[in-house]
HTML snippet that shows the backbone in 3Dmol.js (N, CA, C, O; Angstrom):
<script src="https://3Dmol.org/build/3Dmol-min.js"></script>
<div id="view" style="width:600px;height:400px;position:relative"></div>
<script>
const pdb = `
ATOM      1  N   MET A   1       9.502 106.740 247.070  1.00  0.00           N
ATOM      2  CA  MET A   1      10.191 106.826 245.843  1.00  0.00           C
ATOM      3  C   MET A   1       9.382 107.921 244.946  1.00  0.00           C
ATOM      4  O   MET A   1       9.963 108.806 244.318  1.00  0.00           O
ATOM      5  N   PRO A   2       7.891 107.740 244.967  1.00  0.00           N
ATOM      6  CA  PRO A   2       7.312 108.521 244.045  1.00  0.00           C
ATOM      7  C   PRO A   2       7.206 110.182 244.229  1.00  0.00           C
ATOM      8  O   PRO A   2       6.996 111.040 243.372  1.00  0.00           O
ATOM      9  N   LYS A   3       7.379 110.283 245.341  1.00  0.00           N
ATOM     10  CA  LYS A   3       7.571 111.933 245.886  1.00  0.00           C
ATOM     11  C   LYS A   3       8.973 112.509 245.447  1.00  0.00           C
ATOM     12  O   LYS A   3       9.225 113.699 245.256  1.00  0.00           O
ATOM     13  N   LEU A   4       9.766 111.531 245.331  1.00  0.00           N
ATOM     14  CA  LEU A   4      11.251 111.877 244.800  1.00  0.00           C
ATOM     15  C   LEU A   4      11.222 112.186 243.225  1.00  0.00           C
ATOM     16  O   LEU A   4      11.870 113.125 242.761  1.00  0.00           O
ATOM     17  N   LEU A   5      10.454 111.366 242.453  1.00  0.00           N
ATOM     18  CA  LEU A   5      10.098 111.605 241.021  1.00  0.00           C
ATOM     19  C   LEU A   5       9.599 112.917 240.874  1.00  0.00           C
ATOM     20  O   LEU A   5      10.146 113.771 240.176  1.00  0.00           O
ATOM     21  N   VAL A   6       8.231 113.140 241.738  1.00  0.00           N
ATOM     22  CA  VAL A   6       7.472 114.280 241.352  1.00  0.00           C
ATOM     23  C   VAL A   6       8.347 115.477 241.664  1.00  0.00           C
ATOM     24  O   VAL A   6       8.244 116.441 240.906  1.00  0.00           O
ATOM     25  N   ILE A   7       9.311 115.554 242.820  1.00  0.00           N
ATOM     26  CA  ILE A   7       9.856 116.695 243.181  1.00  0.00           C
ATOM     27  C   ILE A   7      11.149 117.038 241.949  1.00  0.00           C
ATOM     28  O   ILE A   7      11.373 118.169 241.518  1.00  0.00           O
ATOM     29  N   ALA A   8      11.849 115.871 241.558  1.00  0.00           N
ATOM     30  CA  ALA A   8      12.785 115.961 240.290  1.00  0.00           C
ATOM     31  C   ALA A   8      12.007 116.456 239.085  1.00  0.00           C
ATOM     32  O   ALA A   8      12.599 117.281 238.388  1.00  0.00           O
ATOM     33  N   ALA A   9      10.849 116.116 238.737  1.00  0.00           N
ATOM     34  CA  ALA A   9       9.993 116.462 237.796  1.00  0.00           C
ATOM     35  C   ALA A   9       9.708 118.185 237.710  1.00  0.00           C
ATOM     36  O   ALA A   9       9.783 118.957 236.754  1.00  0.00           O
ATOM     37  N   VAL A  10       9.395 118.377 238.968  1.00  0.00           N
ATOM     38  CA  VAL A  10       9.003 119.891 239.331  1.00  0.00           C
ATOM     39  C   VAL A  10      10.335 120.732 239.051  1.00  0.00           C
ATOM     40  O   VAL A  10      10.318 121.753 238.364  1.00  0.00           O
ATOM     41  N   LEU A  11      11.408 120.251 239.601  1.00  0.00           N
ATOM     42  CA  LEU A  11      12.751 121.144 239.489  1.00  0.00           C
ATOM     43  C   LEU A  11      12.904 121.124 238.133  1.00  0.00           C
ATOM     44  O   LEU A  11      13.038 122.244 237.640  1.00  0.00           O
ATOM     45  N   LEU A  12      12.932 119.901 237.128  1.00  0.00           N
ATOM     46  CA  LEU A  12      13.121 120.064 235.901  1.00  0.00           C
ATOM     47  C   LEU A  12      12.460 121.019 235.090  1.00  0.00           C
ATOM     48  O   LEU A  12      13.080 121.699 234.272  1.00  0.00           O
ATOM     49  N   VAL A  13      11.133 121.120 235.283  1.00  0.00           N
ATOM     50  CA  VAL A  13      10.375 121.756 234.475  1.00  0.00           C
ATOM     51  C   VAL A  13      10.502 123.413 234.911  1.00  0.00           C
ATOM     52  O   VAL A  13      10.452 124.279 234.038  1.00  0.00           O
ATOM     53  N   ALA A  14      10.648 123.707 236.166  1.00  0.00           N
ATOM     54  CA  ALA A  14      11.047 125.026 236.590  1.00  0.00           C
ATOM     55  C   ALA A  14      12.440 125.469 236.212  1.00  0.00           C
ATOM     56  O   ALA A  14      12.745 126.661 236.239  1.00  0.00           O
ATOM     57  N   GLY A  15      13.292 124.517 235.860  1.00  0.00           N
ATOM     58  CA  GLY A  15      14.748 125.099 235.600  1.00  0.00           C
ATOM     59  C   GLY A  15      14.769 125.300 233.983  1.00  0.00           C
ATOM     60  O   GLY A  15      15.760 125.827 233.478  1.00  0.00           O
ATOM     61  N   ALA A  16      13.818 124.936 233.277  1.00  0.00           N
ATOM     62  CA  ALA A  16      13.796 124.812 231.763  1.00  0.00           C
ATOM     63  C   ALA A  16      13.699 126.166 231.553  1.00  0.00           C
ATOM     64  O   ALA A  16      14.662 126.646 230.954  1.00  0.00           O
ATOM     65  N   PRO A  17      12.859 126.894 231.854  1.00  0.00           N
ATOM     66  CA  PRO A  17      12.664 128.591 231.241  1.00  0.00           C
ATOM     67  C   PRO A  17      14.139 129.141 231.599  1.00  0.00           C
ATOM     68  O   PRO A  17      14.598 129.966 230.809  1.00  0.00           O
ATOM     69  N   LEU A  18      14.777 128.840 232.496  1.00  0.00           N
ATOM     70  CA  LEU A  18      15.925 129.638 232.873  1.00  0.00           C
ATOM     71  C   LEU A  18      17.138 129.278 231.978  1.00  0.00           C
ATOM     72  O   LEU A  18      18.004 130.128 231.773  1.00  0.00           O
ATOM     73  N   VAL A  19      17.229 127.918 231.390  1.00  0.00           N
ATOM     74  CA  VAL A  19      18.047 127.573 230.603  1.00  0.00           C
ATOM     75  C   VAL A  19      17.967 128.086 229.200  1.00  0.00           C
ATOM     76  O   VAL A  19      18.922 128.575 228.597  1.00  0.00           O
ATOM     77  N   SER A  20      16.616 127.922 228.671  1.00  0.00           N
ATOM     78  CA  SER A  20      16.307 128.454 227.438  1.00  0.00           C
ATOM     79  C   SER A  20      16.558 129.949 227.369  1.00  0.00           C
ATOM     80  O   SER A  20      17.020 130.445 226.342  1.00  0.00           O
ATOM     81  N   PHE A  21      16.225 130.783 228.587  1.00  0.00           N
ATOM     82  CA  PHE A  21      16.566 132.373 228.542  1.00  0.00           C
ATOM     83  C   PHE A  21      17.921 132.375 228.456  1.00  0.00           C
ATOM     84  O   PHE A  21      18.293 133.180 227.602  1.00  0.00           O
ATOM     85  N   ALA A  22      18.757 131.833 228.962  1.00  0.00           N
ATOM     86  CA  ALA A  22      20.284 131.777 229.096  1.00  0.00           C
ATOM     87  C   ALA A  22      20.970 131.526 227.630  1.00  0.00           C
ATOM     88  O   ALA A  22      21.979 132.131 227.266  1.00  0.00           O
ATOM     89  N   GLN A  23      20.315 130.593 226.874  1.00  0.00           N
ATOM     90  CA  GLN A  23      21.023 130.219 225.528  1.00  0.00           C
ATOM     91  C   GLN A  23      20.389 131.406 224.492  1.00  0.00           C
ATOM     92  O   GLN A  23      20.938 131.599 223.407  1.00  0.00           O
ATOM     93  N   SER A  24      19.335 132.098 224.854  1.00  0.00           N
ATOM     94  CA  SER A  24      18.887 133.184 223.653  1.00  0.00           C
ATOM     95  C   SER A  24      19.266 134.455 223.568  1.00  0.00           C
ATOM     96  O   SER A  24      18.864 135.306 222.774  1.00  0.00           O
ATOM     97  N   SER A  25      20.286 134.581 224.664  1.00  0.00           N
ATOM     98  CA  SER A  25      20.879 135.960 224.632  1.00  0.00           C
ATOM     99  C   SER A  25      21.331 136.458 223.101  1.00  0.00           C
ATOM    100  O   SER A  25      21.916 135.672 222.356  1.00  0.00           O
ATOM    101  N   ALA A  26      21.089 137.504 222.785  1.00  0.00           N
ATOM    102  CA  ALA A  26      21.833 137.978 221.507  1.00  0.00           C
ATOM    103  C   ALA A  26      23.259 138.406 221.722  1.00  0.00           C
ATOM    104  O   ALA A  26      23.660 138.991 222.729  1.00  0.00           O
ATOM    105  N   LYS A  27      23.984 138.061 220.686  1.00  0.00           N
ATOM    106  CA  LYS A  27      25.279 138.380 220.782  1.00  0.00           C
ATOM    107  C   LYS A  27      25.424 139.897 220.187  1.00  0.00           C
ATOM    108  O   LYS A  27      24.573 140.211 219.354  1.00  0.00           O
ATOM    109  N   PRO A  28      26.192 140.651 220.453  1.00  0.00           N
ATOM    110  CA  PRO A  28      26.404 142.045 219.912  1.00  0.00           C
ATOM    111  C   PRO A  28      27.247 142.005 218.577  1.00  0.00           C
ATOM    112  O   PRO A  28      28.253 141.298 218.531  1.00  0.00           O
ATOM    113  N   ASN A  29      26.833 142.783 217.452  1.00  0.00           N
ATOM    114  CA  ASN A  29      27.493 142.676 216.327  1.00  0.00           C
ATOM    115  C   ASN A  29      28.665 143.670 216.253  1.00  0.00           C
ATOM    116  O   ASN A  29      28.554 144.894 216.337  1.00  0.00           O
ATOM    117  N   PRO A  30      29.833 142.959 216.081  1.00  0.00           N
ATOM    118  CA  PRO A  30      31.118 143.877 216.225  1.00  0.00           C
ATOM    119  C   PRO A  30      31.478 144.640 215.165  1.00  0.00           C
ATOM    120  O   PRO A  30      32.346 145.514 215.190  1.00  0.00           O
ATOM    121  N   ALA A  31      30.590 144.206 213.909  1.00  0.00           N
ATOM    122  CA  ALA A  31      30.891 144.882 212.743  1.00  0.00           C
ATOM    123  C   ALA A  31      29.951 146.054 212.452  1.00  0.00           C
ATOM    124  O   ALA A  31      30.011 146.623 211.362  1.00  0.00           O
ATOM    125  N   ALA A  32      28.950 146.484 213.544  1.00  0.00           N
ATOM    126  CA  ALA A  32      28.226 147.626 213.118  1.00  0.00           C
ATOM    127  C   ALA A  32      28.922 148.995 213.184  1.00  0.00           C
ATOM    128  O   ALA A  32      29.779 149.239 214.033  1.00  0.00           O
ATOM    129  N   THR A  33      28.568 149.778 212.361  1.00  0.00           N
ATOM    130  CA  THR A  33      29.231 151.039 212.042  1.00  0.00           C
ATOM    131  C   THR A  33      28.198 152.076 212.429  1.00  0.00           C
ATOM    132  O   THR A  33      27.030 151.796 212.701  1.00  0.00           O
ATOM    133  N   PRO A  34      28.675 153.202 212.431  1.00  0.00           N
ATOM    134  CA  PRO A  34      27.898 154.482 212.694  1.00  0.00           C
ATOM    135  C   PRO A  34      26.482 154.683 211.726  1.00  0.00           C
ATOM    136  O   PRO A  34      25.508 155.339 212.095  1.00  0.00           O
ATOM    137  N   GLU A  35      26.587 154.006 210.474  1.00  0.00           N
ATOM    138  CA  GLU A  35      25.506 153.968 209.573  1.00  0.00           C
ATOM    139  C   GLU A  35      24.495 153.068 209.876  1.00  0.00           C
ATOM    140  O   GLU A  35      23.351 153.165 209.434  1.00  0.00           O
ATOM    141  N   THR A  36      24.967 152.016 210.770  1.00  0.00           N
ATOM    142  CA  THR A  36      23.943 150.785 210.838  1.00  0.00           C
ATOM    143  C   THR A  36      23.786 150.740 212.534  1.00  0.00           C
ATOM    144  O   THR A  36      22.859 150.092 213.021  1.00  0.00           O
ATOM    145  N   SER A  37      24.470 151.257 213.150  1.00  0.00           N
ATOM    146  CA  SER A  37      24.167 151.372 214.803  1.00  0.00           C
ATOM    147  C   SER A  37      22.935 151.940 215.115  1.00  0.00           C
ATOM    148  O   SER A  37      22.517 153.042 214.757  1.00  0.00           O
ATOM    149  N   THR A  38      22.312 150.994 215.899  1.00  0.00           N
ATOM    150  CA  THR A  38      20.913 151.462 216.649  1.00  0.00           C
ATOM    151  C   THR A  38      20.919 151.566 218.202  1.00  0.00           C
ATOM    152  O   THR A  38      19.854 151.448 218.808  1.00  0.00           O
ATOM    153  N   ALA A  39      22.075 151.783 218.856  1.00  0.00           N
ATOM    154  CA  ALA A  39      22.153 152.044 219.898  1.00  0.00           C
ATOM    155  C   ALA A  39      21.461 153.166 220.409  1.00  0.00           C
ATOM    156  O   ALA A  39      21.501 154.274 219.875  1.00  0.00           O
ATOM    157  N   PRO A  40      20.775 152.875 221.521  1.00  0.00           N
ATOM    158  CA  PRO A  40      20.100 154.224 221.964  1.00  0.00           C
ATOM    159  C   PRO A  40      21.038 155.125 222.364  1.00  0.00           C
ATOM    160  O   PRO A  40      22.097 154.901 222.951  1.00  0.00           O
ATOM    161  N   GLY A  41      20.453 156.429 221.911  1.00  0.00           N
ATOM    162  CA  GLY A  41      21.130 157.687 221.954  1.00  0.00           C
ATOM    163  C   GLY A  41      22.278 157.920 221.003  1.00  0.00           C
ATOM    164  O   GLY A  41      22.821 159.023 220.946  1.00  0.00           O
ATOM    165  N   LYS A  42      22.652 156.921 220.268  1.00  0.00           N
ATOM    166  CA  LYS A  42      23.674 157.191 219.017  1.00  0.00           C
ATOM    167  C   LYS A  42      22.890 157.400 217.688  1.00  0.00           C
ATOM    168  O   LYS A  42      22.108 156.593 217.186  1.00  0.00           O
ATOM    169  N   LEU A  43      23.202 158.502 217.256  1.00  0.00           N
ATOM    170  CA  LEU A  43      22.631 158.912 215.853  1.00  0.00           C
ATOM    171  C   LEU A  43      23.390 158.415 214.729  1.00  0.00           C
ATOM    172  O   LEU A  43      24.620 158.405 214.769  1.00  0.00           O
ATOM    173  N   THR A  44      22.714 157.984 213.685  1.00  0.00           N
ATOM    174  CA  THR A  44      23.423 157.451 212.460  1.00  0.00           C
ATOM    175  C   THR A  44      23.855 158.595 211.469  1.00  0.00           C
ATOM    176  O   THR A  44      23.116 159.565 211.301  1.00  0.00           O
ATOM    177  N   ASN A  45      25.052 158.474 210.818  1.00  0.00           N
ATOM    178  CA  ASN A  45      25.609 159.645 209.962  1.00  0.00           C
ATOM    179  C   ASN A  45      24.621 160.276 209.297  1.00  0.00           C
ATOM    180  O   ASN A  45      24.781 161.490 209.178  1.00  0.00           O
ATOM    181  N   GLN A  46      23.225 159.606 208.626  1.00  0.00           N
ATOM    182  CA  GLN A  46      22.519 159.873 207.916  1.00  0.00           C
ATOM    183  C   GLN A  46      21.468 160.933 208.841  1.00  0.00           C
ATOM    184  O   GLN A  46      20.949 161.982 208.461  1.00  0.00           O
ATOM    185  N   GLU A  47      21.381 160.367 209.960  1.00  0.00           N
ATOM    186  CA  GLU A  47      20.456 161.046 211.045  1.00  0.00           C
ATOM    187  C   GLU A  47      21.230 162.713 211.350  1.00  0.00           C
ATOM    188  O   GLU A  47      20.639 163.790 211.274  1.00  0.00           O
ATOM    189  N   ILE A  48      22.573 162.512 211.672  1.00  0.00           N
ATOM    190  CA  ILE A  48      23.412 163.698 211.840  1.00  0.00           C
ATOM    191  C   ILE A  48      23.135 164.698 210.612  1.00  0.00           C
ATOM    192  O   ILE A  48      22.699 165.834 210.800  1.00  0.00           O
ATOM    193  N   LYS A  49      23.393 164.234 209.472  1.00  0.00           N
ATOM    194  CA  LYS A  49      23.407 164.921 208.419  1.00  0.00           C
ATOM    195  C   LYS A  49      21.933 165.552 208.088  1.00  0.00           C
ATOM    196  O   LYS A  49      21.902 166.663 207.560  1.00  0.00           O
ATOM    197  N   ASN A  50      20.647 164.834 208.400  1.00  0.00           N
ATOM    198  CA  ASN A  50      19.436 165.350 208.167  1.00  0.00           C
ATOM    199  C   ASN A  50      19.234 166.511 209.244  1.00  0.00           C
ATOM    200  O   ASN A  50      18.715 167.573 208.900  1.00  0.00           O
ATOM    201  N   ARG A  51      19.720 166.253 210.760  1.00  0.00           N
ATOM    202  CA  ARG A  51      19.412 167.200 211.670  1.00  0.00           C
ATOM    203  C   ARG A  51      20.252 168.381 211.433  1.00  0.00           C
ATOM    204  O   ARG A  51      19.617 169.411 211.659  1.00  0.00           O
ATOM    205  N   LEU A  52      21.563 168.604 211.023  1.00  0.00           N
ATOM    206  CA  LEU A  52      22.094 169.805 210.470  1.00  0.00           C
ATOM    207  C   LEU A  52      21.668 170.324 209.421  1.00  0.00           C
ATOM    208  O   LEU A  52      21.828 171.545 209.410  1.00  0.00           O
ATOM    209  N   GLU A  53      21.021 169.759 208.219  1.00  0.00           N
ATOM    210  CA  GLU A  53      20.490 170.477 207.177  1.00  0.00           C
ATOM    211  C   GLU A  53      19.253 171.038 207.777  1.00  0.00           C
ATOM    212  O   GLU A  53      18.971 172.211 207.534  1.00  0.00           O
ATOM    213  N   SER A  54      18.426 170.259 208.597  1.00  0.00           N
ATOM    214  CA  SER A  54      17.190 171.000 209.061  1.00  0.00           C
ATOM    215  C   SER A  54      17.558 172.177 209.929  1.00  0.00           C
ATOM    216  O   SER A  54      16.688 172.985 210.255  1.00  0.00           O
ATOM    217  N   LEU A  55      18.843 172.311 210.327  1.00  0.00           N
ATOM    218  CA  LEU A  55      19.101 173.501 211.132  1.00  0.00           C
ATOM    219  C   LEU A  55      19.918 174.513 210.251  1.00  0.00           C
ATOM    220  O   LEU A  55      20.567 175.400 210.806  1.00  0.00           O
ATOM    221  N   GLY A  56      19.892 174.377 208.732  1.00  0.00           N
ATOM    222  CA  GLY A  56      20.439 175.135 207.849  1.00  0.00           C
ATOM    223  C   GLY A  56      21.824 175.148 207.389  1.00  0.00           C
ATOM    224  O   GLY A  56      22.288 176.005 206.636  1.00  0.00           O
ATOM    225  N   TYR A  57      22.370 174.299 207.808  1.00  0.00           N
ATOM    226  CA  TYR A  57      23.687 173.714 207.403  1.00  0.00           C
ATOM    227  C   TYR A  57      23.492 173.065 205.873  1.00  0.00           C
ATOM    228  O   TYR A  57      22.436 172.512 205.567  1.00  0.00           O
ATOM    229  N   THR A  58      24.475 173.172 205.057  1.00  0.00           N
ATOM    230  CA  THR A  58      24.553 172.675 203.883  1.00  0.00           C
ATOM    231  C   THR A  58      25.946 172.098 203.520  1.00  0.00           C
ATOM    232  O   THR A  58      26.959 172.445 204.127  1.00  0.00           O
ATOM    233  N   GLN A  59      25.953 171.124 202.416  1.00  0.00           N
ATOM    234  CA  GLN A  59      27.068 170.515 201.945  1.00  0.00           C
ATOM    235  C   GLN A  59      27.735 169.928 203.013  1.00  0.00           C
ATOM    236  O   GLN A  59      28.943 170.162 203.012  1.00  0.00           O
ATOM    237  N   VAL A  60      27.170 168.978 204.268  1.00  0.00           N
ATOM    238  CA  VAL A  60      27.586 168.224 205.113  1.00  0.00           C
ATOM    239  C   VAL A  60      28.352 167.190 204.718  1.00  0.00           C
ATOM    240  O   VAL A  60      27.886 166.440 203.860  1.00  0.00           O
ATOM    241  N   LYS A  61      29.256 167.018 205.087  1.00  0.00           N
ATOM    242  CA  LYS A  61      30.282 165.800 204.726  1.00  0.00           C
ATOM    243  C   LYS A  61      31.429 165.430 205.724  1.00  0.00           C
ATOM    244  O   LYS A  61      31.469 165.942 206.843  1.00  0.00           O
ATOM    245  N   ASN A  62      32.191 164.692 205.370  1.00  0.00           N
ATOM    246  CA  ASN A  62      33.204 164.023 206.368  1.00  0.00           C
ATOM    247  C   ASN A  62      32.788 163.717 207.812  1.00  0.00           C
ATOM    248  O   ASN A  62      33.477 163.951 208.806  1.00  0.00           O
ATOM    249  N   ILE A  63      31.633 163.191 207.795  1.00  0.00           N
ATOM    250  CA  ILE A  63      31.029 162.957 209.331  1.00  0.00           C
ATOM    251  C   ILE A  63      31.774 161.434 209.703  1.00  0.00           C
ATOM    252  O   ILE A  63      31.697 160.305 209.219  1.00  0.00           O
ATOM    253  N   SER A  64      32.636 162.146 210.992  1.00  0.00           N
ATOM    254  CA  SER A  64      33.513 161.055 211.629  1.00  0.00           C
ATOM    255  C   SER A  64      33.393 161.299 213.342  1.00  0.00           C
ATOM    256  O   SER A  64      33.094 162.306 213.984  1.00  0.00           O
ATOM    257  N   PRO A  65      33.718 160.084 213.717  1.00  0.00           N
ATOM    258  CA  PRO A  65      33.486 160.149 215.383  1.00  0.00           C
ATOM    259  C   PRO A  65      35.011 160.756 216.007  1.00  0.00           C
ATOM    260  O   PRO A  65      36.129 160.456 215.589  1.00  0.00           O
ATOM    261  N   THR A  66      34.760 161.450 216.838  1.00  0.00           N
ATOM    262  CA  THR A  66      36.129 161.956 217.516  1.00  0.00           C
ATOM    263  C   THR A  66      35.843 161.747 219.110  1.00  0.00           C
ATOM    264  O   THR A  66      34.849 161.202 219.590  1.00  0.00           O
ATOM    265  N   PRO A  67      36.718 162.194 219.669  1.00  0.00           N
ATOM    266  CA  PRO A  67      36.821 161.938 221.135  1.00  0.00           C
ATOM    267  C   PRO A  67      35.693 162.616 221.868  1.00  0.00           C
ATOM    268  O   PRO A  67      35.110 162.107 222.825  1.00  0.00           O
ATOM    269  N   ARG A  68      35.343 164.163 221.198  1.00  0.00           N
ATOM    270  CA  ARG A  68      34.293 164.962 221.845  1.00  0.00           C
ATOM    271  C   ARG A  68      32.901 164.657 221.361  1.00  0.00           C
ATOM    272  O   ARG A  68      31.892 165.066 221.935  1.00  0.00           O
ATOM    273  N   GLY A  69      32.900 163.826 220.141  1.00  0.00           N
ATOM    274  CA  GLY A  69      31.443 163.356 219.694  1.00  0.00           C
ATOM    275  C   GLY A  69      31.706 162.995 218.270  1.00  0.00           C
ATOM    276  O   GLY A  69      32.729 162.372 217.987  1.00  0.00           O
ATOM    277  N   THR A  70      30.692 163.411 217.194  1.00  0.00           N
ATOM    278  CA  THR A  70      30.879 163.126 215.756  1.00  0.00           C
ATOM    279  C   THR A  70      30.695 164.674 215.174  1.00  0.00           C
ATOM    280  O   THR A  70      29.789 165.506 215.227  1.00  0.00           O
ATOM    281  N   SER A  71      32.057 164.624 214.578  1.00  0.00           N
ATOM    282  CA  SER A  71      32.312 165.642 213.877  1.00  0.00           C
ATOM    283  C   SER A  71      31.883 165.605 212.491  1.00  0.00           C
ATOM    284  O   SER A  71      31.820 164.504 211.944  1.00  0.00           O
ATOM    285  N   ALA A  72      31.525 166.841 211.732  1.00  0.00           N
ATOM    286  CA  ALA A  72      31.292 166.843 210.384  1.00  0.00           C
ATOM    287  C   ALA A  72      31.834 168.322 209.831  1.00  0.00           C
ATOM    288  O   ALA A  72      32.132 169.188 210.653  1.00  0.00           O
ATOM    289  N   LYS A  73      31.928 168.528 208.636  1.00  0.00           N
ATOM    290  CA  LYS A  73      32.392 169.636 207.833  1.00  0.00           C
ATOM    291  C   LYS A  73      31.034 170.082 206.962  1.00  0.00           C
ATOM    292  O   LYS A  73      30.385 169.333 206.232  1.00  0.00           O
ATOM    293  N   ALA A  74      30.774 171.483 207.225  1.00  0.00           N
ATOM    294  CA  ALA A  74      29.633 171.826 206.603  1.00  0.00           C
ATOM    295  C   ALA A  74      29.732 173.259 206.129  1.00  0.00           C
ATOM    296  O   ALA A  74      30.756 173.909 206.339  1.00  0.00           O
ATOM    297  N   MET A  75      28.729 173.746 205.520  1.00  0.00           N
ATOM    298  CA  MET A  75      28.652 175.287 205.307  1.00  0.00           C
ATOM    299  C   MET A  75      27.320 176.029 206.027  1.00  0.00           C
ATOM    300  O   MET A  75      26.185 175.562 205.940  1.00  0.00           O
ATOM    301  N   LYS A  76      27.598 177.052 206.627  1.00  0.00           N
ATOM    302  CA  LYS A  76      26.538 177.940 207.091  1.00  0.00           C
ATOM    303  C   LYS A  76      26.742 179.132 206.621  1.00  0.00           C
ATOM    304  O   LYS A  76      27.730 179.834 206.835  1.00  0.00           O
ATOM    305  N   GLY A  77      25.484 179.480 205.738  1.00  0.00           N
ATOM    306  CA  GLY A  77      25.519 180.558 204.714  1.00  0.00           C
ATOM    307  C   GLY A  77      26.548 180.290 203.695  1.00  0.00           C
ATOM    308  O   GLY A  77      26.443 179.390 202.862  1.00  0.00           O
ATOM    309  N   ASP A  78      27.792 181.300 203.806  1.00  0.00           N
ATOM    310  CA  ASP A  78      28.896 181.418 202.854  1.00  0.00           C
ATOM    311  C   ASP A  78      30.033 180.921 203.465  1.00  0.00           C
ATOM    312  O   ASP A  78      31.135 180.851 202.920  1.00  0.00           O
ATOM    313  N   LYS A  79      29.693 180.470 204.936  1.00  0.00           N
ATOM    314  CA  LYS A  79      31.298 180.236 205.708  1.00  0.00           C
ATOM    315  C   LYS A  79      31.290 178.589 205.559  1.00  0.00           C
ATOM    316  O   LYS A  79      30.331 177.843 205.361  1.00  0.00           O
ATOM    317  N   PRO A  80      32.612 178.299 205.714  1.00  0.00           N
ATOM    318  CA  PRO A  80      32.674 176.671 205.894  1.00  0.00           C
ATOM    319  C   PRO A  80      33.020 176.729 207.440  1.00  0.00           C
ATOM    320  O   PRO A  80      33.805 177.486 208.009  1.00  0.00           O
ATOM    321  N   VAL A  81      32.098 175.568 208.048  1.00  0.00           N
ATOM    322  CA  VAL A  81      32.229 175.459 209.325  1.00  0.00           C
ATOM    323  C   VAL A  81      32.716 173.822 209.755  1.00  0.00           C
ATOM    324  O   VAL A  81      32.756 172.902 208.938  1.00  0.00           O
ATOM    325  N   THR A  82      33.050 173.702 211.140  1.00  0.00           N
ATOM    326  CA  THR A  82      33.145 172.251 211.567  1.00  0.00           C
ATOM    327  C   THR A  82      32.261 172.209 212.762  1.00  0.00           C
ATOM    328  O   THR A  82      32.298 173.051 213.659  1.00  0.00           O
ATOM    329  N   VAL A  83      31.455 171.173 212.725  1.00  0.00           N
ATOM    330  CA  VAL A  83      30.382 170.975 213.677  1.00  0.00           C
ATOM    331  C   VAL A  83      30.717 169.892 214.333  1.00  0.00           C
ATOM    332  O   VAL A  83      31.474 169.045 213.858  1.00  0.00           O
ATOM    333  N   VAL A  84      30.075 169.800 215.727  1.00  0.00           N
ATOM    334  CA  VAL A  84      30.515 168.516 216.558  1.00  0.00           C
ATOM    335  C   VAL A  84      29.028 168.158 217.559  1.00  0.00           C
ATOM    336  O   VAL A  84      28.495 168.858 218.419  1.00  0.00           O
ATOM    337  N   VAL A  85      28.668 166.856 217.065  1.00  0.00           N
ATOM    338  CA  VAL A  85      27.654 166.474 217.747  1.00  0.00           C
ATOM    339  C   VAL A  85      27.932 165.684 218.781  1.00  0.00           C
ATOM    340  O   VAL A  85      28.330 164.539 218.569  1.00  0.00           O
ATOM    341  N   ASP A  86      27.748 166.224 220.213  1.00  0.00           N
ATOM    342  CA  ASP A  86      28.141 165.560 221.331  1.00  0.00           C
ATOM    343  C   ASP A  86      27.251 164.437 221.684  1.00  0.00           C
ATOM    344  O   ASP A  86      26.241 164.390 220.982  1.00  0.00           O
ATOM    345  N   SER A  87      27.370 163.400 222.702  1.00  0.00           N
ATOM    346  CA  SER A  87      26.843 162.426 223.227  1.00  0.00           C
ATOM    347  C   SER A  87      25.534 162.609 223.605  1.00  0.00           C
ATOM    348  O   SER A  87      24.809 161.614 223.612  1.00  0.00           O
ATOM    349  N   ALA A  88      25.042 163.772 223.949  1.00  0.00           N
ATOM    350  CA  ALA A  88      23.954 164.233 224.281  1.00  0.00           C
ATOM    351  C   ALA A  88      23.013 164.751 223.174  1.00  0.00           C
ATOM    352  O   ALA A  88      21.856 165.074 223.442  1.00  0.00           O
ATOM    353  N   GLY A  89      23.515 164.825 221.939  1.00  0.00           N
ATOM    354  CA  GLY A  89      22.814 165.247 220.769  1.00  0.00           C
ATOM    355  C   GLY A  89      23.030 166.831 220.744  1.00  0.00           C
ATOM    356  O   GLY A  89      22.400 167.484 219.912  1.00  0.00           O
ATOM    357  N   LYS A  90      23.729 167.340 221.456  1.00  0.00           N
ATOM    358  CA  LYS A  90      24.014 169.203 221.487  1.00  0.00           C
ATOM    359  C   LYS A  90      24.950 169.175 220.289  1.00  0.00           C
ATOM    360  O   LYS A  90      25.824 168.327 220.104  1.00  0.00           O
ATOM    361  N   ILE A  91      24.669 170.185 219.512  1.00  0.00           N
ATOM    362  CA  ILE A  91      25.375 170.751 218.439  1.00  0.00           C
ATOM    363  C   ILE A  91      26.319 172.054 218.689  1.00  0.00           C
ATOM    364  O   ILE A  91      25.922 173.205 218.874  1.00  0.00           O
ATOM    365  N   ILE A  92      27.554 171.631 218.653  1.00  0.00           N
ATOM    366  CA  ILE A  92      28.618 172.565 218.595  1.00  0.00           C
ATOM    367  C   ILE A  92      29.081 173.099 217.459  1.00  0.00           C
ATOM    368  O   ILE A  92      29.732 172.375 216.705  1.00  0.00           O
ATOM    369  N   ASP A  93      28.887 174.185 217.188  1.00  0.00           N
ATOM    370  CA  ASP A  93      29.536 174.797 215.795  1.00  0.00           C
ATOM    371  C   ASP A  93      30.759 175.577 216.079  1.00  0.00           C
ATOM    372  O   ASP A  93      30.716 176.626 216.722  1.00  0.00           O
ATOM    373  N   GLU A  94      31.880 175.058 215.590  1.00  0.00           N
ATOM    374  CA  GLU A  94      33.267 175.552 215.825  1.00  0.00           C
ATOM    375  C   GLU A  94      34.055 176.561 214.636  1.00  0.00           C
ATOM    376  O   GLU A  94      35.099 176.242 214.068  1.00  0.00           O
ATOM    377  N   ARG A  95      33.369 177.722 214.430  1.00  0.00           N
ATOM    378  CA  ARG A  95      33.618 178.487 213.810  1.00  0.00           C
ATOM    379  C   ARG A  95      34.923 179.231 213.975  1.00  0.00           C
ATOM    380  O   ARG A  95      35.207 180.155 213.213  1.00  0.00           O
TER     381      ARG A  95
END
`;
const viewer = $3Dmol.createViewer("view");
viewer.addModel(pdb, "pdb");
viewer.setStyle({}, {cartoon: {color: "spectrum"}});
viewer.zoomTo();
viewer.render();
</script>
């Protein structure tokens, strides 16, 4: 009978990390927006704006998701343009 108690204790202790691991999983935040999202490969609106401005675009506004990526209105020189930042981070100027 003591061997059975030792085996039960070993199994109980060995199973404890698995139980606590399963209970500690984080739930995704459904209220996350592009401004607050930190998903890998996903740029925030502010990051997109900063990136476009570093490439010479001005007056960056109307940043919104589209099926092709994230779209924004901006000025390049004296011309209004629409740019799309695709999922790979490539910037497509749609003049």
